[in-house]
Phi, psi and omega in degrees: 000135185290154189297321182290000177242030178260127175299157171284151177310135177082353184253156173255131176295318176262151169216141176262122182220127190040054173075007180235143181258137181236149161258147179234097189269105173297145179235120174291145180218174167287169183291108187287131182235187177279357170283346184265155164248138179310317179293327169295327176295323180282321179300319183282318185252333191267299179325312183292335176254358171300142174235153175317132177085356178287154174237119175268158178214147182232147175291142171298327182291331175299307185299311182304318181304315183291342181265006178062040181255015176257117187248131166299136183310314189292354175263351186264109176252100175299133174277169190304316183299327181297319188291331180279304183311311193295339180291335180267005179265137177297129173258108175275166187287357189247010178162159187288318192064239185242027182275002174235150191305320188294320181285329176294318182297327179287325176298317186299317187289316179290317192253346184101140175301316193292319188292327180293308186302319177289323170306315186292321179302304173303314178298327171305307183298320180297315173304323174295325171275004180079018182247143183239164178094348188289329172310300182293333177298329175268324186286338179082186180300327183297313183293321185296327188280353184287127182253127174262185178292148180206153183296335189267357185278154178286125172310141015273353188293000175284350181230032185232152157252120186260120177278168174294156181287152174280141169051050188305326179291320179295313176305320180290328175290320174291328181284318185295321173299323178282322181281331181086023179206161178299147182228138176246148160267124187237149180242098184243143154213193182286001183248346186158204180181176176217146169272107188267345176194146171234148180288324182213167176303340184292336174281134179259112182297316177301304176306315184296313178300327179289332176286330182256017188299335183252022169061061188291343181282339170098169185244004195229239187253033179293335179060040176238075181279354176243142172223158175240139171257121185232119174290139186231173170238111181290325178306313184277344179077016190241139171236000000 
């Protein structure tokens, strides 16, 4: 099997969805920073391995980093409201979310104080009813996409807060022009995901989420922010 068709550790290369089989090929890159251009990354790493019919996808974190949306923890000064609200946020095992003052502060800046306060109030009602996830339904994708620092992140991003990407549809379009295939910007973790942007209407976000449901790019230090979805034939054994 060619190097570019090796699955990340603990992940499967193949998945069957709605009676069809797909390969999800992770692509290793250098550590992406704000010195990089998304189009250059796709030209260098994705374009050489793209085949007809492929769809490429990229993590929202990688896109955000190229847009200077990664903020060092030391540069974030949380207000009192952020320090209070973060105490009421559920901390899941796959990420910090808004459960620390710095990420909550960035949510207040990104989404606005009133929206976050409303989301917090609705969240309290949800908890009384035994329901989770109501906070992010109100706060929206901008809040959901904020990633806090974690031990398993690749340095220096283990000490950064990364915001959601700006204009993800536009970013997907720029990447698609460089890759030579449709591109989606995705926000995935081991609990689920969202499609934040697509390059064109040929991409079905519902189908895409089914294909990527197990987060084939990984959640740790894989350094594979880009992937390729390829419809395959198991019978022929070829991808």
